[in-house]
N, C-alpha and C positions, 0 to 999 in steps of 0.2 A: 436414513435421514434425508429428508427433502431440504434442499438449499435453494432459496430464491434470492435473486439480486434485485434490490430496490434502490431508488435514489435516496441518498442520506438526508435525513431531516434533523431538526433540533432535538427531537425525542431520541434519535439514535445517538447523537452526541452525548446526551445525558447518560444513556445506557453504556456507552463505551468508556467514559472517563475513568471509572475505577480500574478498568483493565489497562487503559493507556498508562496510567501512573505505575502500575505494577509491572507492566511489560517493558516500558521504555525508560524508566528511571529518570535520569537527568535529561534525557532527550524527549521526554513526554511533552506533548502539545497541551495547551490550555483549552478549555471549552470555548473560550472566546476566539482563540485562533481557529478552531474547527468551524465555528459559526461564520467567521470571515471567509474561510476557504469555501464552504458550501454556498455562500452567497454569490460567489464569482462563477456563474454558470457559463460565462463566455469562454474562459480559458481552462476552467477546472471541471472535473467530473468526479464526484464522490459517491460511493455506493456502500450499502450495508448488505451483508449476507444474513438472512433470517430463516428460521425454520417455519414449519407449517403453522405454528401458533404465534409467529411474529417475534420470537425471542432472538435477540442479537447474537449472532455467531461470529461475525467478523466485520471488517470495514476496510476500505481502500480508497485511494485517490490518485488521480493523474492530472498533470497539466500539459496542455498541448499549445505550443506556439509555433505557427508555421509548420514546417516539416519535422519538427522535433517534439517528442513527448518525453516527459519525465515522471516516472512513478514516484509519488511523494510519500506514500505510506501504505502499508499493508499490515493488518493485525488480525489475529484469530484469538478469540476468547480461549484461554488455556484448555478448558475441558473439551473443546471441540477440535483440537489440533489432530492432525493425521487422519482427517476424514474428508479431505478434498476441498475444504472451505477456502483456503488461501489459493489453491489452484484455480478454483472457480472465479474468485475475485480477480486474480491476475488475468485470466482469460477475458473477463469483462473489460478490464482496462485496456488490454491490447486491441480488442474489437473497437472500443471507443477511439483509440488512436488511429486505427485503420479508417473508421468512419469519418474522422476529421482530416484524413489524407496525410497523416504523418508518415514519414519514411523510416524513422528510427526512434527507438525508445531507450532511454537511459535510466539508471537507478544507482543509488549507493546503498550498500549493506555493510554492517559491521563485519570486520574480518573474522571475528570469533563466532559469528552466527552461522554455523555449518548447515543447519536445517534450512534457513532462508536461502543460502547460497545454492544448495542442492535444488530447492524449489525453482529458483530462477534459471539455473542451468537446464533443468528439465523443460522449462518453458522456452528454451532457445537462446537465452542470454549467454554472452561470453564475457569473461573478466578482461578488462582492457587497461586498468590502471589502479593504483592505490593512492588514496588521499591520506597522508600522514596526519594523525591526531584529529581526525574529523569528528569523532564521537567522544562522549564521556569527558568533556572538558579537556580534550587533547590527549587523553590516555589510550584511546583505541582508534586504530586506523579503519578506514572505509575502503571497500573494494568497489570500484566503479564497474558496472556491467552495462552491456549494450546489446541490442538485437535489431535487426531489420524488422519492419512491420510487414 
């Protein structure tokens, strides 16, 4: 499967929304929130992973302010998981952070999301803290992860 990374557009937002709700439940972003995020090209970088036919495989976003970057979201359409899509998206976000001269990247991930934690660990992130009650309206903790760029 060929995976290409492209700048996220409003059409990608429409394509990802059914998956956003399914995958992120109470933490799902609205289409309007995504549109506001992709409109801020000064601080934010949002991308979509697409196949050769242009079908949405995944999406991701990062914010860079000064020397610090924050990965804001990474999602892979369920039928395309375990095929390197998220790994490719994270690599793009890290490259963007380097290009913007960030020196460190942070993210939060649900404590019960073992697959995502393994993905980020493989990408060089280390767990540095826990945020109690960060997800699911206070019911699930977040692990804060960090890596140098």
